[in-house]
C-alpha positions, -999 to +999 in steps of 0.1 A: -883-810-307-855-823-331-820-812-323-815-803-362-842-786-362-827-766-337-792-757-348-807-754-382-829-722-363-801-711-346-780-707-375-806-689-393-808-666-365-776-661-363-771-655-401-797-629-399-782-611-369-745-609-387-759-597-417-781-569-402-748-558-382-726-562-414-757-539-433-753-512-404-720-512-406-717-507-442-744-480-440-726-462-409-693-461-428-705-444-458-716-411-445-693-413-411-665-426-431-646-388-427-650-390-388-642-424-381-608-420-399-601-392-383-605-409-349-587-443-359-561-422-378-551-400-341-561-434-315-532-458-340-512-431-359-525-443-396-530-427-428-568-422-442-561-438-470-548-471-456-579-470-434-602-470-457-585-501-471-592-514-439-625-509-438-632-523-471-610-551-461-633-558-426-666-559-447-651-581-471-637-606-444-671-604-420-690-610-452-672-643-460-670-656-426-708-647-429-710-668-456-687-696-449-696-699-406-736-691-410-756-692-442-736-725-457-742-745-420-778-733-421-786-746-457-764-779-446-788-784-420-820-776-441-808-804-467-800-827-439-841-822-426 
């Protein structure tokens, strides 16, 4: 068992799981945005317009983190082996 192969497989599975969570978050935020905004607005005393921007920013930053911390490392290890 080669160590690079194990680490590469780990980052591959991390990428798949994180992309799935990102997709699930995006899919759930779209139809449930009003409900989630109402709940978070009451909890944190925030405006709905600000919360919509915060949700979009969350999805964008999570996508960038997945790309940098999982997918890039996976392909770098793929090139090394």
